C-alpha positions as a Python dict, from the first residue, in 0.01 Angstrom:
ca = {
    (1, 'X'): (0, 0, 0),
    (2, 'X'): (-147, -317, 158),
    (3, 'X'): (-272, -417, -213),
    (4, 'X'): (62, -396, -309),
    (5, 'X'): (195, -614, -29),
    (6, 'X'): (-41, -882, -101),
    (7, 'X'): (30, -901, -466),
    (8, 'X'): (401, -920, -369),
    (9, 'X'): (335, -1229, -168),
    (10, 'X'): (100, -1397, -439),
    (11, 'X'): (357, -1336, -696),
    (12, 'X'): (597, -1494, -470),
    (13, 'X'): (389, -1785, -413),
    (14, 'X'): (312, -1821, -800),
    (15, 'X'): (723, -1786, -847),
    (16, 'X'): (744, -2097, -612),
    (17, 'X'): (505, -2315, -734),
    (18, 'X'): (539, -2253, -1136),
    (19, 'X'): (936, -2202, -1128),
    (20, 'X'): (1076, -2417, -822),
    (21, 'X'): (1391, -2580, -950),
    (22, 'X'): (1608, -2838, -784),
    (23, 'X'): (1939, -2859, -958),
    (24, 'X'): (2066, -3210, -920),
    (25, 'X'): (1920, -3538, -975),
    (26, 'X'): (1846, -3803, -657),
    (27, 'X'): (2119, -4010, -811),
    (28, 'X'): (2447, -3923, -625),
    (29, 'X'): (2631, -4224, -770),
    (30, 'X'): (2908, -4021, -939),
    (31, 'X'): (3267, -4013, -915),
    (32, 'X'): (3314, -3783, -615),
    (33, 'X'): (3538, -3497, -631),
    (34, 'X'): (3768, -3410, -345),
    (35, 'X'): (3562, -3175, -83),
    (36, 'X'): (3686, -2964, 200),
    (37, 'X'): (3437, -2909, 481),
    (38, 'X'): (3534, -2609, 659),
    (39, 'X'): (3392, -2520, 1032),
    (40, 'X'): (3503, -2225, 1221),
    (41, 'X'): (3386, -2232, 1605),
    (42, 'X'): (3365, -2003, 1866),
    (43, 'X'): (3247, -2068, 2210),
    (44, 'X'): (3025, -2369, 2064),
    (45, 'X'): (3088, -2646, 2355),
    (46, 'X'): (2721, -2684, 2403),
    (47, 'X'): (2633, -2755, 2042),
    (48, 'X'): (2991, -2882, 1873),
    (49, 'X'): (2954, -3247, 1973),
    (50, 'X'): (2617, -3286, 1779),
    (51, 'X'): (2766, -3125, 1492),
    (52, 'X'): (3067, -3346, 1497),
    (53, 'X'): (2864, -3650, 1520),
    (54, 'X'): (2649, -3525, 1223),
    (55, 'X'): (2979, -3533, 1029),
    (56, 'X'): (3095, -3869, 1101),
    (57, 'X'): (2749, -3986, 957),
    (58, 'X'): (2830, -3848, 607),
    (59, 'X'): (2783, -4080, 322),
    (60, 'X'): (3052, -3917, 114),
    (61, 'X'): (3371, -4126, 12),
    (62, 'X'): (3590, -4091, 313),
    (63, 'X'): (3904, -4077, 68),
    (64, 'X'): (3781, -3779, -109),
    (65, 'X'): (3658, -3585, 186),
    (66, 'X'): (3880, -3354, 427),
    (67, 'X'): (3749, -3174, 753),
    (68, 'X'): (3928, -2854, 854),
    (69, 'X'): (3805, -2725, 1178),
    (70, 'X'): (3913, -2382, 1355),
    (71, 'X'): (3919, -2254, 1721),
    (72, 'X'): (3835, -1903, 1675),
    (73, 'X'): (3961, -1784, 2027),
    (74, 'X'): (3721, -1979, 2223),
    (75, 'X'): (3694, -1937, 2636),
    (76, 'X'): (3485, -2254, 2666),
    (77, 'X'): (3592, -2617, 2599),
    (78, 'X'): (3564, -2566, 2194),
    (79, 'X'): (3933, -2617, 2161),
    (80, 'X'): (3956, -2929, 2337),
    (81, 'X'): (3644, -3093, 2193),
    (82, 'X'): (3779, -3005, 1850),
    (83, 'X'): (4132, -3138, 1914),
    (84, 'X'): (3994, -3485, 2041),
    (85, 'X'): (3761, -3542, 1734),
    (86, 'X'): (4018, -3467, 1487),
    (87, 'X'): (4283, -3667, 1633),
    (88, 'X'): (4054, -3974, 1552),
    (89, 'X'): (4111, -3962, 1166),
    (90, 'X'): (4390, -3865, 919),
    (91, 'X'): (4143, -3657, 709),
    (92, 'X'): (4068, -3412, 1005),
    (93, 'X'): (4283, -3101, 1040),
    (94, 'X'): (4276, -2846, 1368),
    (95, 'X'): (4348, -2468, 1310),
    (96, 'X'): (4392, -2244, 1597),
    (97, 'X'): (4287, -1896, 1514),
    (98, 'X'): (4472, -1648, 1701),
    (99, 'X'): (4536, -1321, 1542),
    (100, 'X'): (4370, -1140, 1261),
    (101, 'X'): (4577, -1144, 933),
    (102, 'X'): (4425, -847, 796),
    (103, 'X'): (4240, -525, 895),
    (104, 'X'): (4004, -553, 636),
    (105, 'X'): (3831, -890, 767),
    (106, 'X'): (3629, -958, 1073),
    (107, 'X'): (3653, -1235, 1328),
    (108, 'X'): (3477, -1526, 1136),
    (109, 'X'): (3570, -1408, 804),
    (110, 'X'): (3947, -1435, 912),
    (111, 'X'): (3906, -1799, 1045),
    (112, 'X'): (3751, -1866, 712),
    (113, 'X'): (4018, -1736, 502),
    (114, 'X'): (4292, -1885, 700),
    (115, 'X'): (4092, -2250, 669),
    (116, 'X'): (4034, -2207, 307),
    (117, 'X'): (4419, -2158, 245),
    (118, 'X'): (4480, -2496, 381),
    (119, 'X'): (4170, -2671, 215),
    (120, 'X'): (4298, -2886, -81),
    (121, 'X'): (3938, -3001, -217),
    (122, 'X'): (3761, -2900, -561),
    (123, 'X'): (3473, -2796, -364),
    (124, 'X'): (3466, -2615, -12),
    (125, 'X'): (3178, -2683, 178),
    (126, 'X'): (3090, -2455, 481),
    (127, 'X'): (2840, -2499, 782),
    (128, 'X'): (2855, -2370, 1120),
    (129, 'X'): (2926, -2557, 1455),
    (130, 'X'): (2603, -2504, 1608),
    (131, 'X'): (2446, -2726, 1294),
    (132, 'X'): (2389, -3063, 1219),
    (133, 'X'): (2416, -3180, 855),
    (134, 'X'): (2212, -3455, 723),
    (135, 'X'): (2377, -3805, 574),
    (136, 'X'): (2386, -3703, 235),
    (137, 'X'): (2439, -3321, 273),
    (138, 'X'): (2807, -3340, 90),
    (139, 'X'): (2651, -3583, -184),
    (140, 'X'): (2355, -3346, -266),
    (141, 'X'): (2549, -3008, -253),
    (142, 'X'): (2853, -3146, -487),
    (143, 'X'): (2568, -3321, -720),
    (144, 'X'): (2403, -2978, -750),
    (145, 'X'): (2724, -2819, -843),
    (146, 'X'): (2837, -3054, -1075),
    (147, 'X'): (2516, -3130, -1269),
    (148, 'X'): (2411, -2762, -1283),
    (149, 'X'): (2780, -2654, -1372),
    (150, 'X'): (2765, -2409, -1054),
    (151, 'X'): (3028, -2257, -835),
    (152, 'X'): (2814, -2138, -570),
    (153, 'X'): (2545, -2342, -421),
    (154, 'X'): (2311, -2232, -137),
    (155, 'X'): (2175, -2519, 63),
    (156, 'X'): (1861, -2495, 310),
    (157, 'X'): (1855, -2449, 684),
    (158, 'X'): (1583, -2522, 941),
    (159, 'X'): (1573, -2386, 1308),
    (160, 'X'): (1484, -2692, 1532),
    (161, 'X'): (1132, -2625, 1674),
    (162, 'X'): (1158, -2695, 2000),
    (163, 'X'): (888, -2455, 2153),
    (164, 'X'): (665, -2183, 2024),
    (165, 'X'): (979, -1914, 2028),
    (166, 'X'): (1193, -2149, 1802),
    (167, 'X'): (889, -2229, 1585),
    (168, 'X'): (852, -1877, 1497),
    (169, 'X'): (1193, -1845, 1435),
    (170, 'X'): (1176, -2169, 1202),
    (171, 'X'): (913, -2016, 1010),
    (172, 'X'): (1068, -1670, 954),
    (173, 'X'): (1384, -1863, 820),
    (174, 'X'): (1118, -2060, 571),
    (175, 'X'): (978, -1707, 471),
    (176, 'X'): (1319, -1544, 418),
    (177, 'X'): (1479, -1849, 236),
    (178, 'X'): (1181, -1899, 30),
    (179, 'X'): (1214, -1539, -102),
    (180, 'X'): (1573, -1599, -173),
    (181, 'X'): (1500, -1933, -357),
    (182, 'X'): (1235, -1765, -603),
    (183, 'X'): (1464, -1500, -656),
    (184, 'X'): (1750, -1758, -717),
    (185, 'X'): (1532, -1959, -963),
    (186, 'X'): (1454, -1628, -1164),
    (187, 'X'): (1821, -1571, -1216),
    (188, 'X'): (1862, -1307, -928),
    (189, 'X'): (2139, -1403, -669),
    (190, 'X'): (2057, -1215, -316),
    (191, 'X'): (2278, -1369, -82),
    (192, 'X'): (2419, -1734, 24),
    (193, 'X'): (2418, -1872, 388),
    (194, 'X'): (2735, -1938, 558),
    (195, 'X'): (2594, -2217, 776),
    (196, 'X'): (2487, -2415, 412),
    (197, 'X'): (2734, -2297, 139),
    (198, 'X'): (2959, -2463, -129),
    (199, 'X'): (3207, -2269, -356),
    (200, 'X'): (3414, -2403, -604),
    (201, 'X'): (3795, -2376, -540),
    (202, 'X'): (3807, -2218, -856),
    (203, 'X'): (3557, -1927, -808),
    (204, 'X'): (3696, -1893, -460),
    (205, 'X'): (4065, -1819, -590),
    (206, 'X'): (3924, -1606, -889),
    (207, 'X'): (3726, -1397, -633),
    (208, 'X'): (4049, -1379, -417),
    (209, 'X'): (3863, -1549, -111),
    (210, 'X'): (3728, -1374, 202),
    (211, 'X'): (4056, -1181, 208),
    (212, 'X'): (3932, -967, -101),
    (213, 'X'): (3598, -905, 43),
    (214, 'X'): (3524, -542, 208),
    (215, 'X'): (3490, -538, 580),
    (216, 'X'): (3158, -674, 659),
    (217, 'X'): (2972, -858, 936),
    (218, 'X'): (2788, -1051, 685),
    (219, 'X'): (3065, -1240, 473),
    (220, 'X'): (2838, -1496, 327),
    (221, 'X'): (2642, -1227, 155),
    (222, 'X'): (2964, -1060, 35),
    (223, 'X'): (3105, -1359, -125),
    (224, 'X'): (2770, -1436, -302),
    (225, 'X'): (2781, -1078, -433),
    (226, 'X'): (3128, -1138, -562),
    (227, 'X'): (3037, -1454, -724),
    (228, 'X'): (2763, -1259, -927),
    (229, 'X'): (2998, -985, -1001),
    (230, 'X'): (3252, -1228, -1166),
    (231, 'X'): (2973, -1389, -1353),
    (232, 'X'): (3000, -1707, -1168),
    (233, 'X'): (2665, -1939, -1171),
    (234, 'X'): (2509, -1976, -862),
    (235, 'X'): (2209, -2206, -753),
    (236, 'X'): (2002, -2215, -436),
    (237, 'X'): (1935, -2606, -374),
    (238, 'X'): (1627, -2689, -174),
    (239, 'X'): (1591, -3065, -77),
    (240, 'X'): (1545, -3289, 215),
    (241, 'X'): (1915, -3432, 142),
    (242, 'X'): (2077, -3079, 225),
    (243, 'X'): (1842, -2960, 504),
    (244, 'X'): (2088, -2876, 802),
    (245, 'X'): (1937, -2776, 1129),
    (246, 'X'): (2046, -2531, 1339),
    (247, 'X'): (1930, -2398, 1684),
    (248, 'X'): (1713, -2084, 1779),
    (249, 'X'): (1830, -1766, 1944),
    (250, 'X'): (1744, -1835, 2286),
    (251, 'X'): (1655, -1455, 2427),
    (252, 'X'): (1516, -1150, 2228),
    (253, 'X'): (1850, -963, 2272),
    (254, 'X'): (2033, -1261, 2109),
    (255, 'X'): (1759, -1231, 1824),
    (256, 'X'): (1765, -880, 1762),
    (257, 'X'): (2152, -883, 1748),
    (258, 'X'): (2116, -1147, 1477),
    (259, 'X'): (1876, -958, 1278),
    (260, 'X'): (2064, -644, 1306),
    (261, 'X'): (2401, -831, 1169),
    (262, 'X'): (2148, -961, 877),
    (263, 'X'): (2008, -611, 796),
    (264, 'X'): (2336, -496, 770),
    (265, 'X'): (2367, -710, 462),
    (266, 'X'): (2004, -637, 354),
    (267, 'X'): (2113, -249, 301),
    (268, 'X'): (2362, -400, 32),
    (269, 'X'): (2078, -520, -170),
    (270, 'X'): (1971, -329, -485),
    (271, 'X'): (1734, -63, -427),
    (272, 'X'): (1414, -223, -554),
    (273, 'X'): (1476, -498, -332),
    (274, 'X'): (1514, -270, -27),
    (275, 'X'): (1186, -109, -158),
    (276, 'X'): (1007, -442, -179),
    (277, 'X'): (1125, -553, 182),
    (278, 'X'): (1023, -188, 301),
    (279, 'X'): (681, -241, 180),
    (280, 'X'): (641, -556, 377),
    (281, 'X'): (728, -391, 685),
    (282, 'X'): (501, -60, 627),
    (283, 'X'): (194, -315, 595),
    (284, 'X'): (134, -319, 940),
    (285, 'X'): (91, 40, 1042),
    (286, 'X'): (-90, 87, 700),
    (287, 'X'): (-335, -197, 785),
    (288, 'X'): (-411, -13, 1117),
    (289, 'X'): (-482, 316, 957),
    (290, 'X'): (-723, 145, 756),
    (291, 'X'): (-882, -56, 1056),
    (292, 'X'): (-1007, 315, 1187),
    (293, 'X'): (-1138, 365, 831),
    (294, 'X'): (-1282, 75, 710),
    (295, 'X'): (-1270, -234, 927),
    (296, 'X'): (-1408, -483, 714),
    (297, 'X'): (-1178, -409, 446),
    (298, 'X'): (-898, -396, 674),
    (299, 'X'): (-968, -753, 833),
    (300, 'X'): (-1045, -882, 470),
    (301, 'X'): (-710, -769, 353),
    (302, 'X'): (-527, -892, 642),
    (303, 'X'): (-651, -1241, 610),
    (304, 'X'): (-556, -1249, 240),
    (305, 'X'): (-204, -1154, 312),
    (306, 'X'): (-186, -1415, 600),
    (307, 'X'): (-325, -1684, 386),
    (308, 'X'): (-115, -1625, 74),
    (309, 'X'): (202, -1576, 331),
    (310, 'X'): (79, -1931, 504),
    (311, 'X'): (51, -2119, 169),
    (312, 'X'): (404, -1991, 61),
    (313, 'X'): (549, -2090, 372),
    (314, 'X'): (359, -2414, 390),
    (315, 'X'): (443, -2517, 37),
    (316, 'X'): (837, -2410, 60),
    (317, 'X'): (879, -2605, 389),
    (318, 'X'): (690, -2903, 247),
    (319, 'X'): (976, -2932, -65),
    (320, 'X'): (1201, -3042, 220),
    (321, 'X'): (955, -3277, 383),
    (322, 'X'): (903, -3060, 657),
    (323, 'X'): (543, -2992, 768),
    (324, 'X'): (459, -2643, 925),
    (325, 'X'): (130, -2668, 1150),
    (326, 'X'): (-138, -2431, 1077),
    (327, 'X'): (-148, -2284, 1437),
    (328, 'X'): (216, -2175, 1394),
    (329, 'X'): (151, -2014, 1050),
    (330, 'X'): (-136, -1807, 1218),
    (331, 'X'): (28, -1689, 1524),
    (332, 'X'): (343, -1644, 1339),
    (333, 'X'): (175, -1325, 1175),
    (334, 'X'): (175, -1117, 1519),
    (335, 'X'): (546, -1280, 1606),
    (336, 'X'): (654, -1124, 1265),
    (337, 'X'): (502, -774, 1342),
    (338, 'X'): (668, -752, 1698),
    (339, 'X'): (1024, -876, 1551),
    (340, 'X'): (1015, -673, 1237),
    (341, 'X'): (952, -362, 1399),
    (342, 'X'): (1185, -412, 1674),
    (343, 'X'): (1461, -517, 1425),
    (344, 'X'): (1428, -211, 1283),
    (345, 'X'): (1428, 24, 1590),
    (346, 'X'): (1724, -188, 1711),
    (347, 'X'): (1920, -160, 1374),
    (348, 'X'): (1885, 222, 1393),
    (349, 'X'): (1976, 221, 1777),
    (350, 'X'): (2345, 373, 1802),
    (351, 'X'): (2507, 60, 1914),
    (352, 'X'): (2745, -170, 1753),
    (353, 'X'): (2681, -500, 1625),
    (354, 'X'): (2743, -760, 1868),
    (355, 'X'): (2809, -1155, 1765),
    (356, 'X'): (2964, -1453, 1936),
    (357, 'X'): (3121, -1195, 2202),
    (358, 'X'): (3263, -969, 1942),
    (359, 'X'): (3182, -607, 1886),
    (360, 'X'): (3163, -479, 1510),
    (361, 'X'): (3161, -134, 1372),
}
């Protein structure tokens, strides 16, 4: 078991080193197609102003970009913040989400569906209200789609490392997104990320949009799966120019709720991927058993796993110009053990998925 996990990590590292692909050139001087940026906000008054400021700094042709922002039944100051921002330019539109249009969509999917119905762009770009986008985000995502002739582009997102706990979440994201990147470069589309995603208008209409997806708490996972099923091309674009910043979950309860929602999507992956992820989780109990039999061998294998995993994370983060300090890579292993098993236990705990003040079956 332990040897298999170390081999998996080593193969992932080799896949990253020898098969890393960026799907656009650094040259963004192409004729900009019209794009629509869609953001659904629910109780995001704390972070929304930073998100909106980053949107104002985008370098994309202002005549070729429209912003559609939706207030998804917020009870804080989100609505007034959006309305004030939208009123300052003609290419901004406000949408108030009050009711679900169909019983097959959850809250966020419903909001995204209503916004996409209004969108006029050739490409739809999605991010979240608690994110901050870099100046060339739209240019880089669109260039990737145009140059690779792709209809789905997944970008890269980084958790702001404000303290140790946030830094651990950031490394966890690097590890997970690195796996997704290696799989994507190998031609296997696992998922996309709703906080950094581009979908062509053509593909979105062919899929039927969010309204056609099964009832889910991971609408980004489901729409990526629909893209794959209809044979549209998808790529994972990783660069400093589309590196979006998001915020860490502040408490363990919030973190486990987020992970439980994500694990719902993981359960929809092919069986062999679930086996691979399951082996990763089972490494820890097996290494403890091995410690009771042969402490020296167990320590050597554990160090080999940490080293291989750290090299993978470090090199993947470096592809976006991000440096991960060795101290965080070493302490991440203990964090990963605790959060992985806490997530597994919480997933099977008989409680509904809770997210953004809503409960889902």
